[in-house]
N, C-alpha and C positions, 0 to 999 in steps of 0.2 A: 675853700674847699681843699681837703687833703686827700690825695690818692697815692698810696704807698710812699714814695719818696718825692712826689711832686706836689707843689702847692700852687693854687690859683688864688690870688688876692684881687678883689674888686673893691675899689674905693676912690676917694678923692685924691688929687695930687697935691697933698700938703705934707709938710714936715711932721706935723702932729700924727698923721696917719702912719707915717713910717715908724714913728716911735711906738704906736699901738701894735703894729705888726711885729716889731722887735720884741715887745713885751709878751705877745702871744707865743712867739717862737720860744722864748726863754721859759715861759710857763709850761709849754709842751715838753721841753727838755726836763724840767724839774719833776713833773707829774709822771711821765712815762719812762724816765731814766733813759731817754733816747737822745744822743748828742747830735745836734745839727752842725754839720761841717760847712760853715759859711765860706771858708777859703779854699774849698775844693775846686779843682780845675773844671769839674763838671757843672758847678753851680753858675747859672746865668739868670739874668733878669730881662724879660721881654715885655715891653710896653706897647699897648695898642692905643693910638690917639693920645699919646703922652708927649709933652714938649721934650726936645732933646736935652736941654739943660737940666730939667728935672730928672730925666733918666740917668744922666751922668752923675748927678748928686746922689740919687738913690743907689746906684751901683757902688759908689764910694762908701756910702753909709753902711751897706750890708757886706761889702767886700766881694761882690759878685762881678763877673764879667758882663758886658752888655751884649745880649743876644739880639737876633733879628728874625723876622719872618721872611720866607718860610724856613722851617727847620725840620729835621727828621726826629720822630719819636717812635720807638719800637719799629723802625724801618718804614714808617708811614710819614708822608709829607703833611705837615701841619701848616696851614696858612697859605697854601698854594692853590691856584685855580685848577680844579681837576680837568677842565677842558684843555688846558695847555700842557698837561702832563704827557699826553699821547704823542 
């Protein structure tokens, strides 16, 4: 799913799927003439129920930093229990 500059990828935790996502990103760049900055300090990869060693490898593969939940998006807390926010 693509929303403005944010991407949500859902799939299996395999190296083959990382390559598929990489090819999709490159195809997106070529078709829309929109360059994806993989090495931006803003780019991060957040995994849900993903083994830590796979996350480390995926972050290295894409050149992203490893993010974690909860995080802020448009000044809203994502991944935080709303009952504990008050």
